[in-house]
MARVEX-716730 format. One line per 10 residues: their letters; for each residue x, y, z of N, C-alpha, C. Coordinates in steps of 0.05 Angstrom, whole numbers, padded with zeros to 5 digits. Layout:
N
A = X Y Z X Y Z X Y Z  ...;
END
This chain:
356
MKRRHLLVSA = 00616 00943 00085 00596 00959 00100 00585 00982 00084  00604 00995 00068 00595 01017 00051 00575 01007 00031  00580 00983 00019 00562 00972 00000 00535 00966 00012  00535 00955 00036 00510 00949 00050 00494 00975 00055  00509 00996 00064 00495 01021 00069 00483 01032 00043  00497 01029 00021 00486 01039 -00004 00462 01023 -00013  00463 00996 -00008 00440 00980 -00015 00415 00987 00001  00419 00991 00027 00397 00998 00044 00385 01025 00035  00402 01044 00030 00393 01071 00023 00379 01070 -00004  00391 01055 -00023 00379 01054 -00050 00352 01040 -00049;
GAAATLTACS = 00351 01018 -00033 00326 01003 -00031 00303 01020 -00021  00309 01035 00000 00288 01052 00012 00280 01075 -00007  00300 01086 -00021 00294 01107 -00040 00278 01098 -00064  00284 01074 -00074 00269 01064 -00097 00241 01057 -00090  00236 01050 -00065 00209 01043 -00056 00190 01067 -00055  00201 01090 -00050 00185 01113 -00045 00190 01135 -00065  00170 01144 -00078 00173 01165 -00099 00168 01192 -00089  00153 01195 -00067 00145 01221 -00058 00150 01223 -00028  00172 01235 -00019 00178 01238 00009 00171 01266 00018  00164 01270 00043 00159 01296 00053 00184 01313 00053;
ADPPAATTEF = 00181 01339 00046 00205 01357 00047 00214 01360 00075  00197 01358 00094 00204 01360 00123 00197 01334 00137  00215 01315 00137 00209 01289 00149 00204 01291 00178  00188 01272 00189 00182 01272 00218 00208 01272 00235  00206 01283 00258 00229 01282 00276 00234 01254 00285  00260 01249 00292 00268 01222 00300 00254 01212 00325  00241 01230 00340 00227 01223 00364 00198 01216 00359  00188 01221 00335 00160 01215 00329 00155 01185 00330  00133 01177 00343 00126 01149 00346 00102 01143 00328  00102 01119 00317 00081 01110 00299 00069 01085 00310;
RWKLVTAWQA = 00042 01083 00308 00028 01060 00317 00011 01049 00293  00019 01025 00285 00006 01013 00261 -00009 00987 00268  -00027 00980 00250 -00041 00954 00252 -00033 00937 00228  -00029 00911 00233 -00022 00892 00212 -00043 00870 00212  -00057 00867 00189 -00078 00846 00187 -00067 00824 00169  -00074 00799 00175 -00064 00776 00160 -00086 00760 00147  -00078 00743 00128 -00097 00725 00115 -00097 00698 00129  -00083 00696 00152 -00080 00670 00165 -00096 00668 00191  -00106 00644 00196 -00120 00640 00221 -00100 00641 00244  -00110 00646 00268 -00092 00648 00291 -00078 00621 00295;
NFPGLAAGAK = -00053 00623 00303 -00036 00599 00309 -00030 00582 00285  -00033 00593 00261 -00026 00578 00237 00004 00574 00237  00014 00548 00237 00043 00543 00238 00058 00558 00217  00078 00572 00224 00095 00586 00205 00085 00613 00196  00062 00615 00184 00054 00639 00172 00043 00660 00192  00025 00651 00209 00015 00670 00229 00038 00679 00248  00055 00660 00256 00077 00667 00273 00097 00685 00258  00100 00681 00232 00118 00698 00216 00109 00727 00216  00083 00732 00214 00073 00759 00215 00079 00772 00241  00075 00757 00263 00080 00768 00290 00110 00774 00294;
QLADAIGRAS = 00127 00756 00284 00156 00759 00286 00165 00784 00271  00153 00789 00248 00160 00813 00232 00153 00838 00248  00128 00839 00258 00120 00862 00273 00138 00867 00298  00144 00845 00312 00161 00848 00336 00189 00857 00328  00200 00847 00306 00227 00855 00297 00228 00884 00290  00208 00894 00277 00207 00923 00270 00206 00940 00295  00190 00931 00314 00188 00946 00340 00214 00947 00354  00228 00925 00356 00254 00924 00370 00275 00941 00355  00277 00937 00329 00297 00951 00313 00293 00981 00313  00268 00989 00316 00262 01018 00315 00264 01030 00343;
GGRLTIETFA = 00270 01014 00363 00271 01024 00390 00243 01033 00400  00222 01021 00390 00195 01028 00398 00183 01051 00383  00198 01063 00364 00187 01086 00349 00165 01077 00329  00166 01052 00320 00146 01041 00303 00136 01015 00315  00113 01014 00327 00102 00990 00339 00078 00981 00322  00075 00955 00320 00055 00944 00302 00039 00922 00317  00013 00926 00317 -00005 00906 00329 -00016 00888 00307  -00014 00862 00311 -00021 00842 00291 -00049 00830 00297  -00063 00824 00275 -00090 00812 00277 -00091 00788 00258  -00100 00765 00268 -00104 00742 00250 -00128 00747 00232;
GNELIAPFEV = -00132 00729 00213 -00154 00731 00195 -00181 00731 00210  -00199 00749 00203 -00226 00751 00215 -00225 00765 00243  -00202 00771 00254 -00202 00785 00279 -00209 00814 00276  -00199 00825 00254 -00205 00853 00247 -00215 00856 00219  -00203 00841 00201 -00209 00841 00172 -00211 00812 00163  -00230 00806 00145 -00232 00779 00133 -00207 00774 00116  -00198 00749 00115 -00173 00742 00101 -00172 00753 00073  -00194 00751 00058 -00193 00759 00030 -00200 00789 00026  -00201 00804 00048 -00205 00833 00047 -00180 00848 00055  -00158 00833 00060 -00133 00846 00069 -00123 00866 00049;
FDAVSRGSVE = -00122 00858 00024 -00111 00875 00003 -00126 00902 00002  -00152 00901 00001 -00168 00926 -00001 -00166 00943 00024  -00165 00930 00047 -00163 00945 00072 -00137 00961 00074  -00115 00949 00065 -00089 00963 00066 -00088 00984 00043  -00099 00977 00021 -00099 00996 -00002 -00113 01022 00005  -00136 01020 00018 -00151 01045 00024 -00142 01058 00049  -00124 01045 00064 -00113 01057 00088 -00128 01052 00114  -00147 01033 00113 -00161 01026 00138 -00141 01015 00159  -00121 01001 00149 -00098 00992 00165 -00073 00997 00150  -00050 00997 00163 -00025 01004 00150 -00011 00981 00136;
MGHSAAYFWK = -00014 00956 00147 00001 00934 00137 -00017 00909 00133  -00008 00892 00114 -00021 00867 00110 00000 00845 00105  -00007 00820 00113 00010 00797 00110 -00006 00775 00097  00001 00768 00072 -00015 00750 00056 00001 00738 00034  -00012 00731 00012 00001 00720 -00012 -00011 00732 -00037  00006 00741 -00055 -00003 00757 -00078 -00021 00741 -00096  -00020 00715 -00097 -00037 00700 -00115 -00066 00700 -00106  -00072 00710 -00082 -00099 00713 -00073 -00113 00735 -00090  -00098 00753 -00102 -00109 00777 -00114 -00110 00776 -00144  -00111 00752 -00155 -00111 00749 -00185 -00134 00764 -00198;
NKHPAMPFFC = -00156 00767 -00183 -00179 00782 -00194 -00173 00812 -00197  -00152 00821 -00183 -00144 00849 -00185 -00128 00854 -00210  -00110 00835 -00217 -00093 00838 -00240 -00082 00810 -00247  -00081 00802 -00272 -00071 00775 -00279 -00042 00770 -00272  -00026 00791 -00268 00002 00787 -00262 00007 00780 -00233  -00013 00783 -00215 -00009 00778 -00187 00004 00752 -00179  -00004 00729 -00190 00007 00703 -00181 00037 00701 -00185  00049 00715 -00204 00077 00712 -00209 00094 00722 -00185  00082 00739 -00168 00097 00749 -00145 00092 00733 -00120  00079 00710 -00124 00076 00690 -00102 00088 00664 -00112;
TVPFGLNAQE = 00073 00650 -00129 00083 00625 -00141 00064 00617 -00163  00075 00603 -00183 00059 00593 -00205 00068 00565 -00211  00051 00549 -00224 00058 00521 -00230 00084 00519 -00246  00102 00501 -00237 00128 00496 -00250 00144 00522 -00252  00141 00540 -00232 00155 00565 -00232 00181 00563 -00216  00189 00586 -00205 00214 00588 -00190 00211 00576 -00162  00233 00563 -00153 00233 00554 -00125 00241 00577 -00108  00243 00572 -00082 00248 00595 -00063 00274 00609 -00069  00295 00593 -00074 00322 00605 -00079 00320 00622 -00105  00307 00612 -00125 00305 00626 -00150 00287 00650 -00148;
MNAWLYHGGG = 00265 00647 -00133 00246 00669 -00129 00260 00693 -00116  00275 00688 -00095 00289 00709 -00082 00309 00723 -00100  00322 00707 -00117 00342 00718 -00136 00328 00735 -00156  00305 00726 -00166 00290 00742 -00186 00280 00768 -00174  00269 00766 -00150 00257 00790 -00137 00279 00810 -00131  00300 00801 -00117 00320 00820 -00108 00341 00829 -00129  00347 00811 -00148 00369 00816 -00166 00362 00811 -00196  00337 00805 -00202 00329 00800 -00229 00307 00818 -00240  00300 00839 -00225 00280 00857 -00234 00251 00851 -00225  00248 00829 -00210 00221 00821 -00202 00208 00840 -00182;
LELWRELYAG = 00224 00849 -00163 00213 00867 -00142 00205 00894 -00155  00221 00904 -00174 00214 00929 -00187 00187 00926 -00202  00183 00904 -00215 00157 00899 -00228 00135 00897 -00208  00139 00883 -00186 00119 00880 -00165 00111 00907 -00154  00131 00924 -00149 00124 00950 -00137 00111 00969 -00158  00118 00965 -00183 00104 00981 -00204 00075 00973 -00205  00069 00947 -00202 00041 00938 -00203 00026 00948 -00178  00038 00945 -00155 00024 00952 -00130 00021 00982 -00126  00038 00998 -00139 00036 01027 -00137 00008 01036 -00147  -00003 01023 -00166 -00029 01030 -00176 -00052 01024 -00156;
FNLVPFPAGN = -00045 01010 -00135 -00065 01004 -00114 -00057 01018 -00088  -00039 01037 -00089 -00030 01052 -00066 -00017 01034 -00045  00000 01015 -00055 00013 00996 -00038 00043 00994 -00044  00058 00986 -00024 00086 00980 -00027 00090 00951 -00017  00099 00932 -00035 00102 00904 -00026 00131 00898 -00019  00134 00878 -00001 00160 00868 00007 00158 00837 00008  00178 00822 -00001 00178 00794 00005 00182 00790 00035  00167 00771 00047 00167 00768 00076 00166 00739 00084  00178 00721 00068 00178 00693 00074 00174 00676 00050  00180 00650 00053 00175 00631 00032 00172 00603 00045;
TGVQMAGWFN = 00153 00588 00035 00147 00562 00047 00163 00540 00033  00178 00546 00012 00192 00526 -00003 00174 00509 -00020  00186 00488 -00032 00170 00470 -00049 00150 00455 -00033  00125 00456 -00042 00104 00443 -00027 00099 00414 -00038  00080 00400 -00027 00073 00374 -00036 00052 00376 -00058  00053 00356 -00076 00033 00355 -00098 00005 00350 -00087  00004 00336 -00064 -00022 00332 -00051 -00026 00304 -00039  -00048 00301 -00026 -00056 00276 -00012 -00078 00263 -00029  -00075 00237 -00034 -00094 00223 -00051 -00103 00197 -00037  -00129 00191 -00042 -00139 00166 -00030 -00136 00143 -00049;
REITSVDDLK = -00122 00147 -00072 -00116 00125 -00090 -00089 00131 -00104  -00078 00110 -00115 -00052 00114 -00129 -00055 00129 -00155  -00034 00144 -00162 -00034 00158 -00187 -00011 00145 -00204  -00019 00131 -00225 00001 00117 -00242 00002 00128 -00270  -00019 00143 -00278 -00019 00155 -00305 -00038 00179 -00305  -00038 00193 -00327 -00055 00217 -00330 -00084 00209 -00328  -00090 00185 -00337 -00118 00176 -00335 -00129 00176 -00307  -00111 00172 -00287 -00120 00172 -00259 -00129 00200 -00250  -00123 00220 -00265 -00131 00248 -00258 -00159 00254 -00268  -00168 00240 -00287 -00194 00245 -00299 -00217 00239 -00280;
GLKMRIPGLG = -00234 00258 -00276 -00256 00255 -00257 -00249 00258 -00228  -00223 00262 -00223 -00214 00265 -00195 -00224 00291 -00183  -00237 00290 -00160 -00246 00314 -00146 -00225 00322 -00126  -00212 00344 -00132 -00189 00352 -00115 -00191 00380 -00105  -00186 00383 -00080 -00184 00410 -00068 -00157 00422 -00077  -00158 00440 -00097 -00134 00453 -00107 -00142 00480 -00119  -00136 00502 -00106 -00146 00528 -00116 -00126 00540 -00137  -00134 00563 -00147 -00116 00579 -00163 -00108 00567 -00189  -00084 00574 -00198 -00074 00565 -00224 -00071 00535 -00225  -00063 00523 -00202 -00061 00494 -00201 -00087 00481 -00207;
GEVMTRLGSQ = -00109 00492 -00196 -00135 00481 -00202 -00142 00483 -00232  -00134 00505 -00245 -00139 00508 -00273 -00124 00487 -00289  -00100 00481 -00281 -00084 00461 -00295 -00097 00434 -00292  -00106 00427 -00268 -00118 00401 -00263 -00144 00399 -00279  -00159 00420 -00281 -00184 00420 -00296 -00179 00414 -00325  -00157 00424 -00336 -00151 00419 -00364 -00143 00390 -00369  -00136 00376 -00348 -00129 00348 -00351 -00152 00330 -00342  -00176 00341 -00338 -00200 00326 -00333 -00208 00323 -00304  -00193 00336 -00286 -00201 00335 -00257 -00222 00356 -00252  -00235 00353 -00229 -00253 00373 -00219 -00240 00388 -00196;
AVNLPGVEIA = -00233 00413 -00200 -00219 00429 -00179 -00240 00440 -00160  -00235 00437 -00134 -00253 00447 -00113 -00237 00465 -00095  -00249 00488 -00088 -00235 00507 -00071 -00248 00506 -00043  -00232 00499 -00023 -00242 00497 00004 -00222 00510 00023  -00231 00523 00045 -00213 00532 00065 -00198 00509 00078  -00174 00514 00088 -00158 00493 00099 -00171 00478 00121  -00187 00492 00138 -00199 00478 00161 -00221 00459 00153  -00230 00460 00128 -00252 00442 00118 -00242 00419 00102  -00216 00417 00097 -00205 00397 00079 -00209 00369 00090  -00200 00364 00114 -00201 00337 00125 -00230 00326 00126;
AAMRAGIIDA = -00249 00343 00135 -00277 00334 00136 -00287 00327 00108  -00280 00343 00088 -00289 00338 00061 -00277 00312 00050  -00253 00306 00057 -00241 00280 00049 -00255 00257 00062  -00261 00260 00088 -00275 00238 00102 -00303 00233 00091  -00316 00255 00083 -00344 00252 00073 -00344 00244 00044  -00322 00242 00030 -00321 00234 00002 -00329 00257 -00016  -00330 00281 -00006 -00336 00304 -00023 -00313 00309 -00043  -00288 00303 -00034 -00265 00305 -00051 -00249 00279 -00049  -00233 00273 -00070 -00217 00249 -00070 -00188 00254 -00064  -00181 00280 -00065 -00153 00287 -00061 -00152 00317 -00053;
CEWMNPWNDL = -00129 00325 -00042 -00126 00353 -00034 -00097 00360 -00034  -00092 00385 -00039 -00065 00396 -00034 -00069 00418 -00013  -00049 00418 00006 -00050 00440 00026 -00024 00454 00025  -00003 00444 00039 00022 00458 00037 00045 00438 00037  00056 00432 00060 00079 00414 00062 00077 00399 00089  00095 00380 00095 00092 00363 00118 00085 00378 00144  00099 00400 00150 00094 00414 00175 00065 00422 00178  00054 00436 00158 00026 00445 00159 00007 00422 00155  00014 00403 00138 -00004 00380 00133 -00007 00363 00158  00014 00360 00173 00013 00345 00198 -00005 00359 00218;
AFGLFDVAKY = -00003 00386 00220 -00019 00401 00238 -00049 00399 00232  -00056 00395 00206 -00084 00394 00198 -00094 00365 00197  -00077 00346 00205 -00086 00318 00207 -00093 00305 00181  -00080 00313 00159 -00087 00301 00133 -00079 00272 00130  -00061 00263 00147 -00052 00235 00147 -00075 00217 00155  -00096 00228 00168 -00119 00211 00176 -00138 00206 00154  -00136 00221 00132 -00157 00219 00111 -00146 00210 00084  -00120 00206 00081 -00109 00196 00056 -00083 00182 00062  -00077 00161 00047 -00054 00145 00051 -00030 00154 00036  -00035 00165 00012 -00012 00172 -00006 -00008 00202 -00007;
CYAPGWQEPG = 00017 00210 -00003 00025 00238 -00006 00045 00240 -00029  00037 00254 -00050 00054 00255 -00074 00071 00280 -00075  00094 00278 -00088 00112 00300 -00093 00121 00298 -00122  00132 00319 -00133 00137 00345 -00121 00113 00364 -00124  00114 00386 -00109 00093 00406 -00110 00095 00423 -00134  00088 00412 -00157 00090 00427 -00182 00074 00452 -00183  00052 00452 -00167 00033 00475 -00168 00043 00499 -00152  00059 00493 -00131 00070 00515 -00114 00099 00509 -00106  00117 00515 -00124 00145 00507 -00119 00161 00526 -00101  00149 00549 -00094 00163 00568 -00076 00145 00591 -00070;
QTIECMINRD = 00127 00588 -00051 00107 00608 -00045 00118 00632 -00030  00121 00654 -00044 00130 00679 -00030 00107 00691 -00014  00113 00697 00011 00093 00710 00028 00099 00740 00026  00078 00756 00025 00081 00785 00022 00075 00800 00047  00090 00821 00051 00082 00843 00069 00076 00867 00052  00051 00876 00053 00043 00900 00037 00038 00923 00057  00046 00946 00049 00043 00970 00066 00029 00992 00050  00010 01005 00063 -00003 01028 00051 00018 01048 00042  00017 01057 00018 00038 01075 00007 00039 01101 00022  00016 01112 00029 00016 01138 00044 00028 01135 00072;
AYAALPQDLQ = 00022 01112 00085 00033 01107 00112 00063 01104 00110  00072 01090 00089 00101 01086 00086 00115 01112 00081  00103 01129 00064 00115 01155 00058 00117 01173 00082  00099 01169 00102 00100 01185 00126 00122 01178 00145  00135 01155 00141 00157 01147 00158 00183 01162 00150  00200 01169 00170 00226 01179 00163 00243 01157 00150  00264 01164 00136 00278 01145 00119 00291 01123 00136  00299 01129 00160 00312 01107 00176 00292 01086 00183  00266 01094 00189 00246 01074 00194 00238 01058 00169  00238 01072 00146 00234 01057 00121 00255 01036 00117;
AIVEQCCRAI = 00280 01043 00122 00302 01024 00119 00299 01001 00139  00290 01006 00164 00286 00986 00184 00264 00966 00175  00242 00977 00164 00220 00960 00154 00231 00942 00132  00246 00953 00113 00256 00937 00091 00275 00915 00100  00293 00922 00118 00313 00902 00127 00300 00881 00145  00280 00888 00160 00266 00868 00176 00251 00849 00158  00239 00859 00137 00226 00841 00118 00245 00822 00105  00269 00832 00098 00290 00815 00087 00298 00793 00107  00301 00800 00132 00309 00781 00152 00288 00759 00156  00263 00768 00158 00241 00748 00162 00237 00731 00137;
NADLLAEYTA = 00242 00743 00114 00240 00728 00088 00259 00704 00089  00283 00709 00099 00303 00687 00100 00296 00668 00123  00288 00678 00146 00283 00661 00169 00259 00642 00166  00238 00652 00153 00215 00635 00150 00221 00611 00132  00236 00615 00111 00244 00592 00094 00261 00573 00110  00280 00583 00126 00296 00566 00143 00279 00550 00162  00259 00563 00174 00242 00549 00193 00226 00527 00179  00215 00533 00156 00200 00512 00141 00218 00489 00133  00242 00495 00125 00260 00473 00118 00266 00455 00141  00270 00466 00165 00276 00450 00189 00251 00435 00198;
ENQRAMRTLI = 00228 00448 00199 00204 00436 00210 00193 00415 00190  00196 00419 00164 00186 00399 00145 00201 00373 00148  00227 00374 00153 00243 00350 00157 00233 00334 00180  00228 00348 00202 00218 00335 00227 00190 00323 00222  00173 00339 00210 00145 00330 00205 00144 00306 00186  00162 00306 00166 00162 00283 00148 00169 00257 00163  00188 00258 00181 00195 00234 00196 00171 00225 00213  00157 00244 00225 00134 00237 00242 00112 00224 00225  00107 00235 00201 00087 00224 00184 00094 00195 00175  00119 00191 00170 00128 00164 00161 00129 00145 00185;
DEHQVEFRRL = 00141 00152 00206 00146 00134 00229 00122 00129 00246  00106 00150 00250 00083 00147 00269 00056 00143 00255  00054 00152 00230 00028 00150 00216 00029 00134 00190  00052 00122 00184 00055 00104 00162 00046 00116 00135  00052 00142 00132 00046 00155 00107 00066 00146 00085  00056 00142 00061 00073 00135 00038 00078 00160 00021  00102 00169 00021 00110 00191 00003 00118 00180 -00024  00106 00190 -00045 00112 00179 -00071 00118 00202 -00091  00132 00196 -00112 00137 00215 -00134 00117 00211 -00156  00105 00233 -00166 00087 00230 -00189 00102 00219 -00213;
PDSVLSALRN = 00090 00201 -00228 00103 00190 -00252 00111 00211 -00272  00132 00206 -00286 00142 00226 -00306 00121 00233 -00326  00105 00214 -00335 00084 00220 -00355 00064 00239 -00344  00057 00237 -00318 00038 00256 -00306 00051 00283 -00303  00076 00284 -00294 00089 00310 -00292 00092 00324 -00319  00097 00309 -00339 00100 00321 -00366 00074 00333 -00375  00052 00319 -00370 00025 00330 -00378 00019 00354 -00362  00025 00354 -00336 00020 00377 -00319 00037 00401 -00328  00062 00396 -00335 00079 00418 -00343 00069 00431 -00369  00061 00415 -00388 00051 00426 -00413 00026 00442 -00409;
ASESVLTDLA = 00008 00431 -00392 -00017 00446 -00387 -00011 00472 -00372  00009 00471 -00354 00016 00495 -00338 00026 00517 -00356  00043 00511 -00375 00053 00532 -00393 00031 00545 -00409  00011 00529 -00417 -00012 00539 -00431 -00028 00558 -00413  -00032 00550 -00387 -00047 00566 -00368 -00033 00593 -00364  -00006 00593 -00361 00008 00618 -00356 00007 00636 -00380  00008 00625 -00404 00006 00642 -00428 -00022 00654 -00430  -00042 00638 -00424 -00070 00648 -00425 -00074 00669 -00403  -00061 00665 -00380 -00064 00684 -00357 -00055 00712 -00366  -00032 00713 -00378 -00022 00739 -00387 -00039 00751 -00409;
GDNGFARRVL = -00049 00734 -00427 -00067 00743 -00448 -00057 00767 -00463  -00074 00787 -00466 -00067 00812 -00481 -00059 00834 -00462  -00057 00829 -00436 -00049 00850 -00417 -00019 00856 -00420  -00013 00880 -00428 00014 00888 -00433 00033 00884 -00409  00024 00892 -00386 00041 00890 -00362 00045 00861 -00354  00024 00845 -00355 00026 00817 -00348 00044 00802 -00367  00044 00810 -00392 00062 00798 -00412 00091 00805 -00406  00096 00830 -00396 00123 00838 -00388 00133 00821 -00365  00115 00817 -00346 00122 00801 -00322 00128 00772 -00330  00111 00761 -00347 00114 00733 -00356 00141 00730 -00371;
ASYRGFRDQS = 00148 00749 -00388 00173 00748 -00403 00197 00749 -00383  00196 00767 -00364 00217 00769 -00344 00219 00743 -00328  00197 00733 -00319 00196 00709 -00302 00207 00685 -00317  00197 00680 -00342 00207 00657 -00357 00236 00660 -00365  00244 00684 -00371 00272 00688 -00378 00291 00682 -00355  00283 00691 -00331 00300 00685 -00307 00299 00655 -00301  00276 00643 -00304 00273 00614 -00298 00291 00598 -00317  00293 00605 -00342 00309 00591 -00361 00339 00594 -00355  00347 00618 -00347 00375 00623 -00339 00382 00607 -00314  00364 00607 -00295 00369 00593 -00270 00370 00563 -00275;
RAWHALSELP = 00353 00553 -00292 00353 00524 -00298 00379 00516 -00311  00390 00532 -00329 00415 00526 -00342 00438 00525 -00321  00438 00545 -00302 00459 00546 -00282 00457 00523 -00263  00432 00517 -00253 00429 00495 -00234 00434 00468 -00246  00432 00466 -00273 00440 00441 -00286 00470 00435 -00283  00485 00456 -00278 00514 00453 -00273 00522 00454 -00244  00504 00463 -00227 00511 00468 -00199 00495 00451 -00180  00470 00458 -00175 00454 00445 -00154 00448 00416 -00161  00438 00411 -00185 00431 00383 -00193 00454 00364 -00191  00477 00370 -00204 00500 00351 -00202 00509 00347 -00173;
YYQARE = 00507 00368 -00157 00516 00366 -00129 00498 00346 -00114  00471 00349 -00117 00453 00331 -00104 00458 00302 -00113  00462 00299 -00139 00467 00272 -00149 00493 00261 -00138  00514 00278 -00136 00540 00268 -00125 00537 00262 -00096  00522 00277 -00081 00519 00273 -00052 00505 00247 -00047  00486 00240 -00064 00471 00215 -00060 00487 00191 -00069;
END
C-alpha cells in the first residue's frame, strides 16, 4: 500500500510542473466538458469516454463532474486537439495518430504498423519511458495526456477478393488511413481515407475494393460482412491502438493534488477495462460473423506480411526524418519492441503453441 501511495503521488507530481502555492480548498467543485472524436453510441470508444467521466465524478464525490459530448455535438472530431489545447474545453478523448500533422512523433503514442500490441504498449508507456516522452511532447501544446483504453490487435481488413501474393495488392483501392495507408501505397495500392459511416456504401458502389476498420465488434456493428466475404488478419497496421485522454494543462494545474490523482487513477482503470471489454466482445462478434454471416477469416500470406513489414520500417524511419524528438521516440519505441519480442519468444509465444 505504501508503494501504491508513492506511485500515485509520484505520477501526479510528474504530470504537473507548476502547482499553485495555495491549492483550492477540498470543498471546491469543478465542472468540466469532455469532447470526443467518436460518434454517439460508437461501440467501446464513445462508451469508454462516458465511463471515464462517470468514474471521475464518483471517485471525487462530485467535486469534479464532467459532461461528455460526442463528435460534432460541440466540437468536430478532428478539432478536439486544438479545442483542448486552447482551453475551450478541459478534456478530450481521441487517438494521438489523428494529430500527425502537429508533430511526426504523434502516431507512436497510439499505434504504428508492426508496432507494440496492447500489453507491450502499456508496458512501454507506464514502465519504459513512453509516457514521459508523450507528456514532454504534449506540454508544448499545453496538454497533459493519459492512456485511456486500447482496442487490441485489429483486423488487416475486409476484401472482396482473395489475397495470395503481393501482386494482389497492386492497384487495390483500399480504405486505410494514416501510416497504414502510406505502407499500402508503397506496395502499389491506392489508399483512400473515408469516415467509418461511409465505408459500407463505398464498398457496395465499387469505389473501394477493400477496407480496414477495427475488429469484429465494431466491424459487425458497421455491417461490413454485407459488403465483403473475406476478413484478413493480423492487423499489422494497428496492433494495439491506445486511446488518449488529453487534459488542458492549465485546467489540470488548477485541480488540487487529490483530484489530480483521482483523474490519473481513473484513466488507468478505464485503460485496463476498455481492453478487457474489447477482448470479450471481439470473441462474441467473431462467432456471430462466422456462424450467422458466413464470414471467412483468413491469415495474410507470409510473403505479403514480409513485404508489409519491410515497407513499414521504411515508413517509420521516414516519419521521424530529421526531427530530433521524433528520432528519440522512434529509438525508444524500437528498443522496447526488440526487448519485448525477445522476452515473448520465451514466454507468450511458446505458451500459445503449447496450449494449442
